[in-house]
C-alpha positions as CSV (number, residue, x, y, z in Angstrom):
1,X,-4.6,5.4,-60.9
2,X,-5.0,3.9,-64.7
3,X,-2.9,6.2,-67.3
4,X,-4.7,9.4,-68.1
5,X,-4.5,11.4,-71.4
6,X,-1.9,14.4,-71.5
7,X,-4.7,16.6,-71.0
8,X,-6.6,15.2,-68.6
9,X,-7.4,17.6,-65.6
10,X,-6.5,14.9,-63.0
11,X,-2.8,15.2,-64.2
12,X,-2.6,18.4,-62.3
13,X,-4.3,16.9,-59.4
14,X,-2.0,13.6,-59.5
15,X,0.8,16.0,-59.5
16,X,-0.4,18.1,-56.5
17,X,-1.2,14.8,-54.7
18,X,2.9,13.7,-55.3
19,X,3.6,16.6,-54.1
20,X,2.1,16.6,-51.0
21,X,2.7,13.2,-50.1
22,X,4.8,13.7,-47.1
23,X,2.6,17.1,-46.3
24,X,-1.0,16.6,-45.3
25,X,-1.3,20.5,-44.1
26,X,-0.6,21.7,-47.8
27,X,-2.8,19.0,-49.0
28,X,-5.3,20.5,-46.5
29,X,-5.2,23.8,-47.8
30,X,-5.4,23.1,-51.5
31,X,-7.7,19.8,-51.6
32,X,-11.0,21.5,-50.7
33,X,-12.8,25.1,-51.6
34,X,-12.5,26.9,-48.8
35,X,-14.8,30.0,-48.3
36,X,-17.3,28.4,-50.9
37,X,-20.5,26.5,-50.8
38,X,-20.7,24.2,-47.5
39,X,-17.2,25.5,-46.5
40,X,-18.2,29.1,-47.2
41,X,-17.8,30.1,-43.5
42,X,-13.9,28.5,-43.3
43,X,-11.0,29.8,-44.8
44,X,-9.2,26.8,-43.9
45,X,-8.2,24.1,-41.5
46,X,-8.3,25.2,-37.9
47,X,-5.6,26.3,-35.9
48,X,-5.5,23.1,-34.0
49,X,-6.1,20.9,-36.9
50,X,-3.0,22.4,-39.2
51,X,-0.8,21.7,-35.8
52,X,-1.6,18.0,-36.0
53,X,-1.1,18.0,-40.0
54,X,2.3,19.6,-39.3
55,X,3.2,17.1,-36.6
56,X,2.8,14.6,-39.4
57,X,4.7,16.5,-42.2
58,X,7.8,17.1,-39.7
59,X,7.6,13.1,-39.0
60,X,7.3,12.2,-42.6
61,X,10.1,15.0,-43.9
62,X,12.8,13.1,-41.8
63,X,14.2,9.6,-43.2
64,X,15.1,8.5,-39.9
65,X,11.7,8.8,-38.4
66,X,9.4,8.5,-41.5
67,X,9.4,4.5,-41.1
68,X,8.8,4.5,-37.6
69,X,5.5,4.5,-36.2
70,X,3.7,7.9,-35.3
71,X,1.1,8.0,-32.5
72,X,-0.9,11.1,-31.8
73,X,-3.7,11.0,-28.9
74,X,-6.1,14.3,-29.1
75,X,-8.2,15.0,-26.3
76,X,-10.7,17.6,-26.5
77,X,-13.8,19.4,-25.5
78,X,-17.1,19.3,-27.7
79,X,-17.2,20.7,-30.9
80,X,-14.0,21.2,-32.2
81,X,-14.0,19.3,-35.5
82,X,-12.6,15.8,-34.8
83,X,-14.8,14.1,-37.6
84,X,-13.8,16.8,-39.9
85,X,-9.7,16.5,-39.0
86,X,-10.1,12.2,-39.8
87,X,-12.1,13.3,-43.2
88,X,-9.2,15.7,-44.2
89,X,-6.1,13.2,-42.9
90,X,-8.0,10.1,-44.7
91,X,-8.7,11.7,-47.8
92,X,-4.4,13.0,-47.8
93,X,-3.7,9.3,-47.2
94,X,-5.9,7.9,-49.9
95,X,-5.0,10.8,-52.6
96,X,-1.4,10.9,-51.8
97,X,-0.5,7.7,-51.7
98,X,-0.5,4.6,-54.0
99,X,-2.9,1.7,-52.3
100,X,-3.2,3.3,-49.0
101,X,-5.0,1.3,-46.0
102,X,-6.9,3.4,-43.7
103,X,-9.0,2.0,-41.0
104,X,-11.6,4.0,-38.7
105,X,-13.5,2.8,-35.9
106,X,-15.6,4.4,-32.7
107,X,-16.6,3.4,-29.5
108,X,-20.1,2.3,-30.6
109,X,-21.4,0.7,-34.1
110,X,-24.2,3.6,-33.6
111,X,-21.5,6.4,-33.7
112,X,-19.4,5.2,-36.4
113,X,-22.5,4.5,-38.7
114,X,-24.6,7.6,-37.8
115,X,-21.7,10.0,-37.3
116,X,-18.2,9.2,-38.1
117,X,-18.8,7.2,-41.8
118,X,-21.1,10.4,-42.9
119,X,-19.0,13.1,-42.1
120,X,-15.6,11.3,-43.2
121,X,-17.7,10.8,-46.7
122,X,-18.8,14.2,-46.5
123,X,-15.0,15.1,-46.8
124,X,-14.4,12.6,-49.5
125,X,-17.2,14.4,-51.5
126,X,-16.1,17.9,-51.4
127,X,-12.4,16.9,-52.0
128,X,-10.8,17.6,-55.4
129,X,-10.3,13.7,-55.6
130,X,-14.0,12.8,-54.7
131,X,-14.5,11.3,-58.2
132,X,-11.5,8.8,-57.7
133,X,-13.6,7.0,-54.9
134,X,-16.6,5.1,-54.4
135,X,-18.0,5.9,-51.2
136,X,-20.4,3.7,-49.0
137,X,-21.2,3.5,-45.4
138,X,-19.0,0.7,-44.8
139,X,-16.0,1.6,-47.2
140,X,-14.6,4.2,-49.5
141,X,-12.5,2.6,-52.3
142,X,-10.6,3.3,-55.5
143,X,-12.7,3.5,-58.5
144,X,-9.7,1.6,-60.2
145,X,-11.1,-1.6,-60.2
146,X,-7.6,-3.2,-60.5
147,X,-6.8,-1.3,-57.1
148,X,-10.0,-1.3,-55.4
149,X,-9.3,-4.1,-52.9
150,X,-6.2,-2.9,-51.9
151,X,-6.5,1.0,-52.2
152,X,-9.3,1.3,-49.6
153,X,-10.5,2.5,-46.2
154,X,-12.9,0.9,-44.2
155,X,-14.9,1.6,-41.2
156,X,-14.5,-1.3,-38.7
157,X,-16.8,-2.1,-35.9
158,X,-15.5,-4.3,-33.4
159,X,-16.2,-6.7,-30.2
160,X,-14.1,-7.1,-27.6
161,X,-14.0,-10.8,-28.2
162,X,-13.6,-10.4,-32.0
163,X,-11.0,-8.2,-33.3
164,X,-9.9,-9.9,-36.4
165,X,-10.5,-6.6,-38.5
166,X,-7.4,-5.1,-36.8
167,X,-5.1,-8.4,-36.6
168,X,-4.9,-8.3,-40.4
169,X,-4.0,-4.4,-40.8
170,X,-0.6,-4.7,-42.8
171,X,0.3,-2.7,-46.1
172,X,4.4,-3.1,-46.2
173,X,6.4,-0.5,-48.3
174,X,3.4,1.6,-48.2
175,X,1.0,3.5,-45.9
176,X,-1.4,2.3,-43.1
177,X,-3.5,4.9,-41.3
178,X,-5.6,3.9,-38.2
179,X,-7.9,6.3,-36.5
180,X,-9.8,5.9,-33.7
181,X,-13.2,8.3,-33.1
182,X,-14.1,8.6,-29.1
183,X,-11.1,6.6,-28.0
184,X,-12.1,6.3,-24.2
185,X,-14.8,3.9,-25.1
186,X,-13.0,1.4,-27.2
187,X,-11.6,-2.0,-25.4
188,X,-8.3,-2.6,-24.4
189,X,-7.9,-5.5,-26.5
190,X,-8.9,-3.4,-29.5
191,X,-6.0,-1.2,-28.9
192,X,-3.8,-4.2,-28.1
193,X,-4.7,-5.8,-31.6
194,X,-4.3,-2.4,-33.3
195,X,-0.8,-2.5,-32.0
196,X,0.2,-5.3,-34.2
197,X,-0.1,-3.1,-37.3
198,X,3.0,-1.1,-35.9
199,X,5.1,-3.9,-37.0
200,X,5.6,-3.7,-40.7
201,X,9.1,-2.7,-41.8
202,X,9.8,0.4,-44.7
203,X,6.2,1.5,-44.1
204,X,4.5,4.8,-43.0
205,X,2.2,4.2,-40.1
206,X,0.3,6.9,-38.8
207,X,-2.2,5.9,-35.6
208,X,-4.5,9.2,-34.6
209,X,-6.7,8.8,-31.8
210,X,-9.6,11.4,-30.8
211,X,-11.8,11.5,-27.7
212,X,-13.1,13.6,-24.9
213,X,-11.3,12.7,-21.8
214,X,-14.5,11.4,-19.8
215,X,-12.7,8.6,-18.0
216,X,-9.9,9.0,-15.8
217,X,-8.6,5.4,-16.4
218,X,-8.5,3.3,-19.9
219,X,-6.0,3.2,-22.7
220,X,-7.0,6.6,-24.0
221,X,-6.2,7.9,-20.7
222,X,-2.8,6.4,-20.3
223,X,-1.6,7.8,-23.7
224,X,-1.3,11.0,-21.8
225,X,0.1,9.6,-18.6
226,X,1.7,5.9,-18.9
227,X,2.5,5.8,-22.4
228,X,2.9,9.5,-22.7
229,X,6.7,8.9,-23.8
230,X,5.6,7.1,-27.0
231,X,2.6,9.3,-28.1
232,X,2.1,13.0,-29.4
233,X,-0.3,14.1,-27.0
234,X,-2.7,17.7,-27.3
235,X,-5.4,18.6,-25.2
236,X,-7.9,21.2,-27.2
237,X,-9.8,23.6,-25.3
238,X,-13.3,24.2,-27.1
239,X,-13.1,27.8,-26.2
240,X,-10.0,28.5,-28.5
241,X,-11.8,26.7,-31.3
242,X,-13.3,29.3,-34.0
243,X,-17.3,28.0,-34.6
244,X,-17.7,26.8,-31.0
245,X,-20.6,27.9,-29.0
246,X,-18.4,30.2,-26.5
247,X,-21.8,31.4,-24.5
248,X,-23.0,27.9,-23.9
249,X,-19.3,27.3,-22.6
250,X,-19.5,30.1,-20.4
251,X,-22.6,29.0,-19.1
252,X,-21.4,25.7,-17.8
253,X,-18.4,27.4,-16.3
254,X,-20.3,29.6,-14.1
255,X,-22.6,26.2,-13.3
256,X,-20.0,24.0,-12.3
257,X,-16.7,26.1,-12.3
258,X,-13.7,26.4,-14.0
259,X,-11.9,23.6,-12.2
260,X,-14.5,21.2,-11.9
261,X,-14.4,17.8,-14.0
262,X,-17.5,18.4,-15.8
263,X,-16.0,21.3,-16.9
264,X,-12.8,20.0,-17.5
265,X,-13.6,17.1,-19.8
266,X,-16.6,19.3,-21.6
267,X,-14.9,22.1,-22.6
268,X,-11.4,22.2,-21.7
269,X,-10.0,18.9,-23.0
270,X,-8.4,17.8,-19.3
271,X,-9.1,14.6,-18.0
272,X,-11.2,14.6,-14.8
273,X,-9.5,14.2,-11.1
274,X,-12.1,11.5,-10.5
275,X,-14.8,10.2,-13.0
276,X,-18.7,10.6,-11.5
277,X,-18.8,7.2,-9.8
278,X,-15.2,6.3,-9.4
279,X,-14.7,4.6,-6.1
280,X,-10.8,5.4,-5.4
281,X,-9.2,8.5,-7.2
282,X,-6.2,8.7,-9.3
283,X,-5.0,11.0,-7.1
284,X,-4.8,9.0,-4.6
285,X,-3.5,6.0,-6.2
286,X,-0.9,8.4,-7.9
287,X,0.3,9.3,-4.5
288,X,0.7,6.0,-3.4
289,X,2.8,5.4,-6.5
290,X,5.4,8.1,-5.6
291,X,5.8,7.4,-1.8
292,X,8.8,5.6,-0.6
293,X,9.4,3.3,2.4
294,X,12.2,2.1,4.4
295,X,12.1,-1.2,6.0
296,X,12.1,-0.4,9.4
297,X,8.6,1.5,8.5
298,X,6.9,-1.6,7.7
299,X,8.8,-4.5,9.1
300,X,7.3,-4.9,12.4
301,X,3.8,-5.3,11.0
302,X,2.2,-8.7,9.9
303,X,2.7,-10.1,6.5
304,X,-0.6,-10.8,4.7
305,X,-1.4,-12.3,1.7
306,X,-4.4,-12.2,-0.5
307,X,-5.3,-14.6,-3.5
308,X,-7.8,-14.3,-6.0
309,X,-8.3,-17.3,-8.2
310,X,-9.0,-16.5,-12.1
311,X,-12.7,-16.8,-12.9
312,X,-12.5,-16.5,-16.6
313,X,-10.2,-18.3,-19.0
314,X,-8.7,-14.4,-19.9
315,X,-7.9,-13.7,-16.3
316,X,-5.1,-14.4,-14.1
317,X,-4.9,-15.7,-10.5
318,X,-3.0,-13.1,-8.4
319,X,-1.1,-13.5,-5.1
320,X,-0.4,-10.2,-3.4
321,X,1.3,-9.1,-0.2
322,X,0.8,-6.5,2.1
323,X,2.8,-5.5,5.1
324,X,1.5,-2.6,7.0
325,X,2.0,0.5,4.4
326,X,4.1,-1.7,2.0
327,X,2.6,-3.8,-0.7
328,X,4.0,-6.1,-4.0
329,X,2.9,-8.6,-6.2
330,X,4.1,-11.8,-5.3
331,X,2.5,-14.2,-8.6
332,X,0.2,-13.5,-11.7
333,X,-0.5,-17.1,-12.8
334,X,-2.8,-17.9,-16.0
335,X,-5.9,-19.7,-14.8
336,X,-5.1,-23.0,-13.4
337,X,-7.6,-25.3,-12.5
338,X,-5.2,-27.9,-10.8
339,X,-6.2,-26.8,-7.2
340,X,-3.2,-28.8,-5.7
341,X,-0.6,-27.0,-7.7
342,X,-1.8,-23.8,-7.1
343,X,-1.9,-24.6,-3.2
344,X,1.5,-25.6,-3.1
345,X,3.0,-22.2,-4.8
346,X,1.1,-20.7,-2.3
347,X,2.1,-22.3,0.3
348,X,5.9,-21.8,-0.6
349,X,5.0,-18.2,-0.9
350,X,3.6,-18.4,2.4
351,X,6.8,-19.7,4.1
352,X,9.5,-17.8,1.9
353,X,7.7,-14.5,3.3
354,X,6.7,-16.0,6.4
355,X,3.2,-14.6,6.2
356,X,0.8,-14.7,9.5
357,X,-2.4,-15.0,7.4
358,X,-3.4,-15.8,3.5
359,X,-7.2,-14.9,2.6
360,X,-8.5,-16.5,-0.6
361,X,-11.6,-15.5,-2.3
362,X,-14.0,-18.3,-1.7
363,X,-15.9,-17.6,-4.8
364,X,-13.2,-19.6,-7.1
365,X,-11.1,-20.6,-4.1
366,X,-12.7,-23.6,-2.2
367,X,-10.6,-26.0,-4.0
368,X,-7.6,-24.2,-3.3
369,X,-8.6,-24.0,0.5
370,X,-9.1,-27.8,0.7
371,X,-5.9,-28.5,-0.5
372,X,-4.2,-26.5,1.7
373,X,-6.1,-27.9,4.6
374,X,-4.6,-31.5,3.5
375,X,-1.4,-29.5,3.8
376,X,-2.0,-28.0,7.5
377,X,-2.5,-24.7,6.1
378,X,-4.9,-22.3,8.1
379,X,-5.9,-20.2,5.0
380,X,-9.1,-18.5,5.3
381,X,-11.8,-18.2,2.9
382,X,-13.4,-14.6,2.3
383,X,-16.7,-14.5,0.7
384,X,-17.0,-11.1,-1.2
385,X,-20.8,-11.2,-1.1
386,X,-20.8,-11.9,3.0
387,X,-21.9,-9.5,5.4
388,X,-19.4,-6.5,6.2
389,X,-18.3,-5.5,9.9
390,X,-19.0,-1.9,8.6
391,X,-23.0,-1.6,8.0
392,X,-22.4,1.3,5.8
393,X,-21.0,-1.5,3.3
394,X,-23.3,-3.4,1.2
395,X,-21.1,-6.6,1.4
396,X,-17.5,-7.6,2.2
397,X,-15.7,-6.8,-1.0
398,X,-16.9,-3.6,-0.9
399,X,-15.9,-2.9,3.0
400,X,-12.1,-4.3,1.7
401,X,-12.1,-1.8,-0.7
402,X,-13.2,1.0,1.7
403,X,-10.3,-0.1,3.9
404,X,-8.2,-0.3,1.2
405,X,-9.4,3.3,-0.2
406,X,-8.5,4.4,3.7
407,X,-4.8,2.8,3.6
408,X,-4.1,4.4,0.4
409,X,-5.1,7.8,2.1
410,X,-3.2,7.2,5.0
411,X,0.1,6.3,3.5
412,X,-0.1,3.2,1.5
413,X,2.5,2.4,-1.3
414,X,2.0,0.3,-4.2
415,X,4.8,-0.7,-6.9
416,X,5.1,2.2,-9.4
417,X,5.7,0.0,-12.3
418,X,2.6,-2.4,-11.4
419,X,0.5,-0.6,-14.2
420,X,-2.2,-3.4,-13.4
421,X,-2.7,-2.9,-10.1
422,X,-2.9,0.9,-10.8
423,X,-5.8,0.5,-13.3
424,X,-7.5,-2.1,-10.9
425,X,-7.6,0.2,-8.3
426,X,-8.9,3.3,-10.2
427,X,-11.3,1.2,-12.1
428,X,-14.3,0.2,-10.1
429,X,-17.1,2.5,-10.1
430,X,-20.0,2.6,-7.2
431,X,-23.5,1.6,-7.7
432,X,-26.1,4.0,-6.4
433,X,-28.4,2.7,-3.9
434,X,-31.5,4.4,-2.3
435,X,-30.3,2.9,1.4
436,X,-27.1,4.6,0.9
437,X,-24.7,1.6,1.3
438,X,-21.5,1.7,-0.5
439,X,-21.5,-0.9,-3.5
440,X,-19.1,-1.5,-5.9
441,X,-19.5,-2.6,-9.6
442,X,-19.1,-6.2,-10.1
443,X,-16.2,-7.8,-12.6
444,X,-19.2,-8.5,-15.0
445,X,-20.0,-4.9,-15.2
446,X,-16.7,-3.6,-15.5
447,X,-16.1,-5.9,-18.4
448,X,-19.2,-4.4,-19.9
449,X,-17.4,-1.2,-19.6
450,X,-14.8,-2.7,-21.6
451,X,-12.4,-2.9,-18.1
452,X,-10.4,-5.9,-17.3
453,X,-11.3,-7.4,-14.4
454,X,-9.6,-6.2,-11.3
455,X,-8.1,-9.3,-10.0
456,X,-4.8,-7.3,-8.7
457,X,-6.9,-5.1,-6.7
458,X,-9.4,-7.7,-5.3
459,X,-6.0,-9.6,-4.2
460,X,-4.5,-6.6,-2.1
461,X,-8.2,-5.7,-0.9
462,X,-8.2,-9.5,0.3
463,X,-5.2,-8.5,2.6
464,X,-7.8,-6.5,4.5
465,X,-10.6,-8.7,5.0
466,X,-10.1,-9.3,8.9
467,X,-7.5,-8.0,11.6
468,X,-4.4,-10.0,12.0
469,X,-2.1,-10.8,14.5
470,X,1.7,-11.2,14.2
471,X,3.0,-14.8,15.2
472,X,6.4,-15.1,17.1
473,X,6.7,-18.5,15.9
474,X,7.8,-18.8,12.2
475,X,5.4,-20.5,9.7
476,X,6.5,-24.0,8.7
477,X,8.4,-24.7,11.9
478,X,8.0,-27.6,14.3
479,X,7.0,-25.1,17.0
480,X,4.5,-23.7,14.9
481,X,3.0,-27.2,13.9
482,X,3.0,-28.3,17.6
483,X,2.4,-25.4,19.8
484,X,0.2,-22.5,20.6
485,X,1.5,-19.8,18.9
486,X,2.0,-16.0,20.7
487,X,0.0,-13.4,19.1
488,X,-0.3,-9.4,19.3
489,X,-2.9,-7.0,18.5
490,X,-2.2,-5.3,15.4
491,X,-4.3,-2.3,13.5
492,X,-3.8,-2.7,10.0
493,X,-4.2,1.0,9.2
494,X,-1.6,2.3,12.1
């Protein structure tokens, strides 16, 4: 702030802000007139809000951790005061740190403009430093014109294909605060780009994400699972928070049950075991990650390779192997339009692993198949839109995924470190149909839901395309080329 007269009341506020620089909890208790006006019914921040503030204070009080990124994820039921907490935290950062940079985003532009921004702005107006800032629907800036462009908070909308607003988030030697509202609906690419703001040295970096845990997949979910070692996580039950509608929550409990998924994410702040339309449950995928097999438990089975070619520039060509209950990724290749080169890679892997069959998605794999034909390979093209054997499925893709689902339930094993495959498996949802046939959503629909194309999942599913017999003559041998191969029948689910 600009120099002030010695008798200015702002001097006391500046002294308080300096004292609270490392303590957002102390700031939250003193920067608002609790018990008065609009806050008449409240004697201070809620308990869970103070706990988050204290986590930040503890992190900043230690010089060893102060300049390491702090990441906090809060999953909750409805009505706990997430927007209020974002308002208090952002006001602390802007008031107690010179030239602070704060960015807030939400799952949709409508959420950001009509709910998040107005609520955060109201906490700035109520604050003892409200007169320090100029407020608008898109930003909050210091009134000090000399510092306004550097001392600011922005409400940033995003697009999955346009994340530049996050790419430039740097504020070396000062403070960066990044806040996500309704984080479960924010695209994975936005999360990835936001991580680029974690790299400044000697900088206080605080990233807090809030959301209702409605989805059992995605980056918000993984803060509590795969990435839990890097996030401070909290699950807030709405029933424990003052001011929430306890009678309504009790009605939901009686209507759906305490352990129902609906009650978990609406009230208890817990992720559902399976999203409403999710085809393969996280429980089945989790169990598959935890199993272990000895070679003698699968080495007798045919070796099958599935190939899912990349269909956009952002995707990868995936090659997956399955042998009985065992599976593993063989190769992930950035999109490559050189079909001959890709065919050579597949042929090498076919010989290396002595594969009994190779199935390729026909949608973008016809050129690869043609190149394989010239090499004498007997690869099969599988049309995802083709007719299934089981009439209960709409098409071949749904049938393959259905067989893979049974395989997982019956003891199938996936690599616990292959997080991309895991996300692919639990990602797809079903499409309701009047005729009752099972239909999976398309890759385009998944991208509309901000999920990546499940290329690895499709590659593994392709290994269930058709029954396969184990050959006795090694692939690539003279005998294999010049004589008929003896075969045995094999059930892929045995």
